C-alpha positions in Angstrom: -80.3 20.7 16.1 -79.6 17.8 17.7 -76.0 17.2 19.0 -74.2 14.6 20.7 -70.5 13.6 21.2 -69.0 10.7 20.2 -65.6 8.8 19.7 -64.5 7.4 16.3 -63.4 3.8 17.1 -63.0 2.4 13.6 -62.8 3.5 10.0 -63.5 1.8 6.9 -63.7 3.6 3.7 -66.4 6.4 3.8 -68.0 4.4 6.8 -67.0 5.3 10.4 -67.9 3.1 13.4 -68.5 5.6 16.2 -69.5 5.0 20.0 -71.9 7.4 21.6 -72.1 7.6 25.7 -75.5 7.0 26.9 -76.5 9.5 29.6 -79.0 9.3 32.6 -82.1 11.8 31.9 -81.9 12.9 35.3 -78.6 12.6 37.0 -78.8 16.1 38.8 -82.5 15.7 40.2 -82.8 15.8 43.8 -85.0 13.0 43.8 -82.7 10.8 42.2 -82.5 8.0 44.8 -86.3 7.8 44.9 -87.1 8.3 41.0 -88.0 5.2 38.6 -86.0 6.5 36.0 -83.0 7.2 37.8 -83.1 3.7 39.2 -83.5 2.2 35.7 -80.4 4.5 34.9 -78.4 3.3 37.8 -79.4 -0.5 37.0 -78.6 -0.3 33.2 -75.6 1.6 33.8 -73.8 4.2 31.3 -73.2 1.9 28.2 -71.6 2.7 24.6 -73.4 1.4 21.7 -71.4 1.2 18.5 -72.9 3.0 15.5 -71.8 3.1 11.5 -72.5 6.4 9.9 -71.2 7.4 6.4 -68.6 10.1 6.8 -66.4 11.5 3.8 -64.0 13.3 6.2 -60.8 12.3 7.1 -60.9 10.7 10.4 -59.2 8.0 12.4 -59.7 6.3 15.5 -59.7 8.4 18.7 -61.1 11.4 17.0 -63.8 13.1 19.2 -66.5 14.1 17.4 -69.6 16.2 17.7 -72.9 14.9 15.6 -75.7 16.9 14.7 -79.1 16.1 13.1 -81.9 18.7 12.2 -84.8 18.9 14.7 -87.5 19.3 11.9 -87.1 16.3 10.2 -86.6 14.1 13.3 -89.9 15.5 14.6 -91.7 15.1 11.4 -90.5 11.4 11.3 -91.3 10.4 14.9 -94.7 12.2 14.3 -95.5 9.9 11.3 -94.2 7.0 13.2 -96.2 7.3 16.3 -99.0 9.2 14.7 -100.0 7.1 11.5 -100.8 3.6 13.3 -102.8 5.2 16.0 -104.9 7.2 13.4 -105.3 4.0 11.2 -106.3 1.8 14.3 -109.0 4.4 15.3 -110.2 4.8 11.5 -110.0 1.0 10.9 -111.9 0.4 14.4 -114.9 2.8 13.7 -115.3 1.7 10.1 -115.6 -1.7 11.6 -118.1 -0.6 14.4 -119.9 1.2 11.9 -120.1 -1.6 9.4 -120.5 -4.8 11.6 -122.6 -3.2 14.3 -120.0 -3.6 16.9 -118.8 -7.3 16.2 -116.9 -8.6 18.9 -114.4 -10.0 16.5 -114.4 -7.8 13.8 -113.6 -4.3 15.6 -110.3 -5.6 17.3 -109.1 -7.7 14.7 -109.6 -4.8 12.0 -108.0 -2.3 14.7 -104.9 -4.2 15.2 -104.7 -4.4 11.3 -105.0 -0.7 10.9 -102.4 -0.2 13.5 -99.8 -3.0 12.2 -100.6 -1.5 8.6 -99.8 1.9 9.9 -96.6 0.8 11.2 -95.6 -0.8 8.1 -96.6 2.4 6.0 -95.0 4.8 8.4 -91.8 3.0 8.0 -91.8 3.0 4.0 -92.9 6.9 4.3 -90.0 7.6 6.7 -87.4 5.7 4.8 -88.6 8.0 1.6 -89.2 11.3 2.9 -87.0 11.7 5.9 -84.1 9.2 5.8 -81.4 11.7 4.2 -82.8 14.1 7.0 -82.3 11.6 9.6 -78.5 10.9 8.9 -76.0 12.5 11.6 -73.6 14.8 10.4 -70.0 15.5 11.6 -70.0 19.1 12.8 -66.9 19.3 14.7 -63.6 17.1 15.1 -61.8 17.7 18.2 -63.3 20.8 18.9 -62.8 22.3 15.7 -65.6 23.3 13.7 -66.0 22.0 10.1 -66.6 24.9 7.7 -68.8 23.1 4.8 -72.3 24.4 5.6 
């Protein structure tokens, strides 16, 4: 399960607004002075981004919560989002190559069409099949576990 700490900043009915602190991916590395990722992290800084999620628990602003999201649904959705457009790009490009004897216009146009069609199709499939699994759930409030699972 993917877990992340957050702070409740607003409550509006069954919706809560939370802020999640971004973390640098390699703050403890010995190469952090010369690492590109470390330099990018120092440039952007650790910023918070407000997110609104559904929650039926009685929360108030200032509560520290632990969010969780299952790995399985996240992994499948990300493979679908990245893999399907690439697969469609190659299939349409190869099909156009075979049908048009390598036309310099038809192959790249069909590859681009397949790629963007794959993005559109994967977005629809992820929303239909994995949207419920990708909603984060509150696992703890102020370091006290929730007994609902």
